[in-house]
C-alpha positions, 0 to 999 in steps of 0.5 A, spaced: 082 778 372 087 780 378 084 784 384 088 790 381 085 790 374 078 789 377 079 795 381 081 799 375 074 798 372 068 801 371 061 798 373 056 798 368 050 802 370 054 807 375 052 814 374 057 818 370 057 823 376 059 818 381 066 820 384 068 812 385 064 808 379 069 802 380 067 796 384 065 795 391 068 791 396 064 784 398 061 784 391 062 779 385 063 782 378 064 779 371 068 783 365 064 785 359 068 783 353 066 786 346 060 790 344 057 796 346 059 795 354 066 793 352 071 793 358 065 795 363 064 790 370 057 787 371 055 786 378 053 779 379 052 779 387 047 775 389 046 771 382 045 764 383 049 759 378 043 758 373 043 766 372 051 766 372 050 760 366 045 764 362 049 771 362 045 777 361 041 782 356 043 789 359 040 795 357 044 800 353 043 806 349 049 805 345 048 799 342 045 797 335 038 799 337 040 805 340 036 807 347 031 801 349 036 796 346 039 791 350 046 788 349 047 780 350 053 777 354 054 770 355 060 767 360 066 765 356 067 757 356 074 757 358 074 763 363 067 765 366 069 771 369 069 774 362 063 775 359 063 775 351 058 780 347 053 775 343 049 781 339 044 786 340 036 786 340 031 792 340 
């Protein structure tokens, strides 16, 4: 993902009223691919290697289980800057 594409993205968890919901300088991000959070960026600043390898279970209201559900994303083996949707859980 090039810097220009990254700057156009919206960060997961950003407030809908935020006038600048995009990435912040000095932060590290992963692009979420597929599933309910497709196209959003996840701020992984400060995550260690093990956490990055594990992926994330992210709270979302728009997944299969509605409010309180989680969407699971895992690093793409060929491109760890992109994380693929692996399913939803309650």
